[in-house]
C-alpha positions as CSV (number, residue, x, y, z in Angstrom):
1,M,-0.3,0.3,0.0
2,Q,3.0,2.3,0.8
3,R,4.5,1.1,-2.6
4,A,1.4,1.8,-4.2
5,A,1.1,5.3,-2.9
6,R,4.6,6.6,-3.3
7,T,3.6,5.3,-7.3
8,L,0.6,7.7,-7.7
9,F,2.7,10.3,-6.0
10,L,5.9,9.7,-8.5
11,T,3.8,9.4,-11.6
12,P,2.4,13.2,-11.7
13,L,5.6,14.3,-10.7
14,I,7.7,12.8,-13.4
15,A,5.8,13.8,-15.9
16,L,5.9,17.5,-14.7
17,L,9.7,17.3,-14.5
18,A,9.7,15.9,-18.0
19,L,7.2,18.9,-19.0
20,I,9.7,21.3,-17.4
21,G,12.6,19.6,-19.0
22,F,10.9,19.3,-22.4
23,A,10.4,23.5,-22.6
24,A,13.7,24.3,-21.5
25,A,15.7,21.6,-23.7
26,P,16.3,24.3,-26.4
27,A,18.2,26.7,-24.4
28,Q,19.7,23.8,-21.8
29,A,21.0,21.8,-25.3
30,A,22.0,24.8,-26.8
31,T,25.9,25.6,-27.6
32,W,24.9,29.5,-26.7
33,S,22.2,30.7,-24.6
34,S,21.5,33.8,-23.0
35,S,18.8,35.7,-20.5
36,D,20.7,39.5,-20.6
37,Q,19.3,42.4,-22.4
38,W,21.8,42.6,-24.7
39,G,23.0,39.5,-25.2
40,T,25.3,39.0,-28.0
41,W,26.7,35.4,-29.9
42,S,28.8,35.5,-33.2
43,N,28.6,32.8,-35.7
44,G,29.3,32.0,-39.2
45,G,29.4,35.4,-40.1
46,Y,26.4,37.2,-38.2
47,T,25.7,38.1,-35.1
48,L,22.6,37.2,-32.9
49,Y,21.4,39.9,-30.4
50,N,18.8,38.8,-27.7
51,N,17.6,42.7,-28.1
52,I,15.2,44.0,-25.1
53,W,15.0,46.9,-25.5
54,G,11.1,48.4,-25.1
55,S,9.8,49.3,-21.4
56,G,8.0,47.1,-19.9
57,A,9.5,44.0,-20.7
58,G,9.0,40.9,-19.2
59,A,11.6,37.8,-19.1
60,Q,13.3,36.3,-22.4
61,T,15.9,34.0,-23.1
62,I,17.4,33.1,-26.7
63,W,19.5,29.8,-27.5
64,A,21.2,28.7,-30.6
65,N,23.2,26.1,-31.8
66,S,23.9,28.0,-35.0
67,Y,23.1,31.3,-37.2
68,S,20.4,29.7,-38.5
69,D,18.8,27.1,-35.5
70,W,18.1,29.7,-32.8
71,G,15.2,30.7,-31.2
72,V,13.7,32.6,-28.1
73,W,11.4,32.1,-25.2
74,A,9.8,35.4,-24.3
75,N,7.2,36.4,-21.0
76,H,6.4,39.3,-21.8
77,P,3.2,41.1,-20.1
78,N,0.3,41.7,-22.3
79,T,0.9,45.5,-22.7
80,G,1.1,47.7,-25.7
81,G,4.4,48.3,-26.9
82,I,7.2,46.7,-28.7
83,K,9.0,45.1,-25.7
84,S,12.4,43.4,-27.8
85,Y,13.3,42.0,-31.0
86,P,15.3,38.8,-31.1
87,N,17.6,38.5,-33.9
88,A,20.3,37.5,-36.6
89,K,22.0,39.8,-38.8
90,K,24.2,39.6,-41.6
91,V,26.3,42.9,-42.7
92,V,25.8,43.3,-46.2
93,G,28.3,46.6,-46.3
94,K,27.9,47.9,-50.3
95,K,26.4,50.2,-52.1
96,I,23.1,49.4,-54.1
97,S,24.5,49.6,-57.3
98,A,27.1,47.4,-56.3
99,I,24.6,45.1,-55.2
100,S,24.2,42.5,-58.2
101,K,22.3,39.8,-55.9
102,L,20.7,40.5,-52.1
103,T,18.2,37.2,-50.8
104,S,17.7,35.6,-47.8
105,T,14.9,32.3,-46.8
106,Y,13.4,31.8,-43.3
107,N,11.8,28.6,-41.7
108,V,10.3,29.7,-38.9
109,T,8.1,28.2,-36.1
110,V,6.0,31.3,-33.9
111,P,3.1,31.0,-31.5
112,S,-1.1,31.5,-32.6
113,S,-1.1,33.8,-29.4
114,G,0.8,37.0,-28.0
115,A,1.3,39.9,-30.1
116,Y,4.2,40.0,-32.3
117,N,5.8,39.8,-35.9
118,T,8.6,38.1,-37.6
119,S,10.2,40.6,-39.6
120,Y,13.6,41.4,-41.3
121,D,14.9,45.0,-40.6
122,I,17.1,46.3,-43.1
123,W,19.3,49.2,-42.4
124,D,21.7,51.5,-44.3
125,S,25.1,51.6,-43.0
126,N,24.1,55.5,-41.5
127,Y,21.2,53.8,-40.0
128,D,19.4,56.8,-41.4
129,Y,16.5,54.3,-43.3
130,E,15.2,51.2,-42.0
131,I,13.4,48.4,-44.1
132,M,11.2,46.0,-42.1
133,L,9.7,43.1,-44.5
134,W,7.1,41.4,-42.1
135,V,6.8,38.1,-43.2
136,N,3.8,37.5,-40.5
137,K,2.1,38.7,-37.8
138,T,-0.5,37.8,-34.9
139,G,-2.5,40.0,-32.9
140,P,-3.0,43.9,-32.2
141,V,0.2,45.1,-34.0
142,G,1.2,47.8,-37.0
143,P,3.7,49.6,-39.1
144,L,4.8,52.9,-38.3
145,G,3.2,55.5,-41.0
146,T,0.5,56.1,-43.7
147,A,-0.1,52.9,-46.0
148,Q,1.0,53.7,-49.8
149,G,-0.7,50.6,-51.3
150,D,-0.4,47.3,-52.6
151,V,3.4,46.2,-54.4
152,S,4.8,42.5,-55.7
153,L,8.1,42.6,-55.2
154,G,11.1,40.0,-54.2
155,G,8.3,37.0,-54.6
156,H,6.0,38.2,-52.0
157,T,2.8,40.5,-52.1
158,W,3.2,43.5,-48.8
159,S,0.9,46.5,-47.9
160,V,3.7,49.1,-47.7
161,Y,4.4,52.4,-45.3
162,K,5.8,54.7,-44.9
163,G,6.3,57.0,-42.1
164,S,9.1,57.9,-39.5
165,N,10.1,56.9,-35.5
166,G,11.9,60.6,-35.2
167,A,15.5,59.1,-35.9
168,N,15.3,57.6,-39.2
169,E,12.6,56.8,-42.1
170,V,11.1,53.8,-41.7
171,F,9.7,52.1,-45.3
172,S,7.4,48.8,-44.2
173,F,6.3,46.0,-46.3
174,I,3.9,44.0,-44.7
175,R,2.6,40.9,-46.7
176,T,-0.9,40.5,-47.5
177,S,-0.9,36.5,-46.1
178,N,1.2,35.0,-43.0
179,S,4.3,33.0,-44.7
180,T,6.3,30.6,-42.0
181,S,8.8,29.6,-44.9
182,G,9.7,30.7,-48.3
183,S,12.6,33.6,-49.9
184,V,13.2,37.1,-49.9
185,D,14.6,38.9,-53.3
186,I,15.6,42.0,-51.2
187,K,17.0,43.6,-54.4
188,P,14.3,44.2,-56.2
189,I,13.1,45.9,-52.9
190,V,15.8,48.4,-52.4
191,N,15.5,49.4,-56.3
192,W,12.1,50.0,-55.9
193,I,12.7,52.1,-52.9
194,K,15.3,54.1,-54.6
195,N,14.7,54.1,-58.4
196,T,10.8,54.2,-58.5
197,K,9.5,56.0,-55.2
198,G,13.1,57.6,-54.7
199,W,12.8,57.7,-51.3
200,F,16.4,57.4,-50.9
201,G,19.5,57.7,-53.0
202,D,22.3,54.9,-53.6
203,V,22.8,54.1,-50.0
204,T,25.2,51.2,-49.1
205,I,23.4,48.9,-47.3
206,G,24.5,47.4,-43.9
207,D,22.3,45.2,-41.4
208,V,20.2,42.9,-43.0
209,Q,18.4,41.6,-39.6
210,F,16.2,38.6,-39.0
211,G,13.6,37.9,-35.5
212,Y,10.9,38.5,-33.5
213,E,9.7,41.9,-32.8
214,I,7.6,40.9,-29.8
215,T,4.7,43.0,-28.1
216,S,3.4,40.8,-26.0
217,S,3.8,37.3,-25.0
218,A,2.2,36.9,-21.7
219,G,2.7,33.2,-20.1
220,G,6.2,32.6,-21.6
221,L,5.6,31.6,-25.5
222,D,8.3,29.9,-27.8
223,F,9.7,31.1,-31.3
224,R,11.9,29.1,-32.8
225,T,14.1,30.0,-36.4
226,N,14.5,26.6,-37.8
227,G,16.2,27.6,-41.1
228,F,17.2,31.3,-42.1
229,G,20.3,32.7,-44.6
230,V,21.5,35.8,-46.3
231,S,23.3,35.4,-49.5
232,A,25.2,38.4,-50.7
233,S,26.9,39.6,-53.9
């Protein structure tokens, strides 16, 4: 009788420990992880960045096995305002006119709740211009600026917005339907901004970042990058 009671006690306990272990396994087993606000790690010519920058942020841990295999667990409160943008970054360092190819691939697993977008954040080398490419979004999130209409570029159809955050111009391309995997041809997008719209000149493309702009993830949510890479020449 004593043994049976002990077994009954241990069974739910083991199940709970297994669940906790499974949830924490990616960070525990990863090559690198960090819960630091500005935690960074370099791998294969890319830099991964925990990047918890918004006010009222909660806990967040980034983990990675490589620049193309990484993820984030985030527990940010259900309040407005962006809390973080954990990302992987590749520096291009070429003028638009000198770029013959600039493409990227992505494959992600994202939660069905919370408020966030999965996006590229592309900067010129002086950080005067910011190009955001949202490939998916969930919850009450939206871009800066005013609507400029829809355009099909780089293998996707986007709703375009133009605005400013007070420090730099922001051009946001919001995919008209959510996608969790695919490829983006970035060169036609920057050419369209430069040549068709004239919103900037022959600027030098600096950072190509890819990650998750998280507004809320109350209770803790997992974001996983299964594949990612940037090709530039």
